[in-house]
C-alpha positions in Angstrom: 0.5 -42.3 104.0 3.9 -42.2 105.7 4.6 -38.7 104.4 1.4 -37.4 105.9 2.1 -39.0 109.3 5.7 -37.7 109.2 4.4 -34.2 108.5 2.3 -34.3 111.6 5.1 -35.8 113.7 7.5 -33.2 112.4 5.1 -30.5 113.7 5.6 -32.0 117.1 9.4 -32.8 117.0 10.7 -29.7 115.3 8.4 -27.0 116.4 8.4 -25.3 119.8 5.3 -25.6 121.9 4.6 -21.9 121.7 4.5 -21.9 117.9 1.1 -21.7 116.2 1.5 -24.9 114.1 2.8 -27.1 116.9 0.9 -30.4 117.4 0.9 -32.4 120.6 1.3 -36.2 120.4 -2.3 -36.5 121.7 -3.6 -34.4 118.9 -1.7 -36.4 116.3 -3.0 -39.6 117.9 -6.6 -38.2 117.6 -6.0 -37.3 113.9 -4.8 -40.8 113.1 -7.2 -42.8 115.2 -9.1 -45.4 113.2 -6.4 -45.7 110.6 -4.4 -48.7 111.9 -1.7 -48.6 109.2 -0.9 -44.9 109.8 -1.0 -45.5 113.6 1.5 -48.3 113.1 3.8 -46.0 111.2 3.4 -43.4 113.9 4.4 -45.8 116.7 7.3 -47.1 114.5 8.7 -43.5 113.9 8.3 -42.6 117.6 10.3 -45.6 118.6 12.9 -44.7 116.0 13.1 -41.2 117.5 13.8 -42.7 120.9 10.4 -41.9 122.3 9.7 -45.5 123.3 7.4 -44.7 126.3 5.2 -42.6 124.1 5.2 -45.2 121.4 4.3 -47.9 123.9 1.4 -45.9 125.3 -0.1 -45.2 121.9 0.4 -48.8 120.9 -1.5 -50.1 123.9 -4.3 -47.5 123.7 -5.0 -48.2 120.0 -4.3 -51.9 119.8 -1.6 -51.5 117.2 
């Protein structure tokens, strides 16, 4: 599960926004919605990558 989530997150962190396989954080959040465990990993990894405001927002919206 972590590898899947990190694949999606990598498509946001390491791709440029003009590349075809770039994913926005909103899109990743939509893909993982309803799967609390993966959403928790997502928030944890965002916080680890120093994206604390994004992690906080996702956490509050999804009740993680």
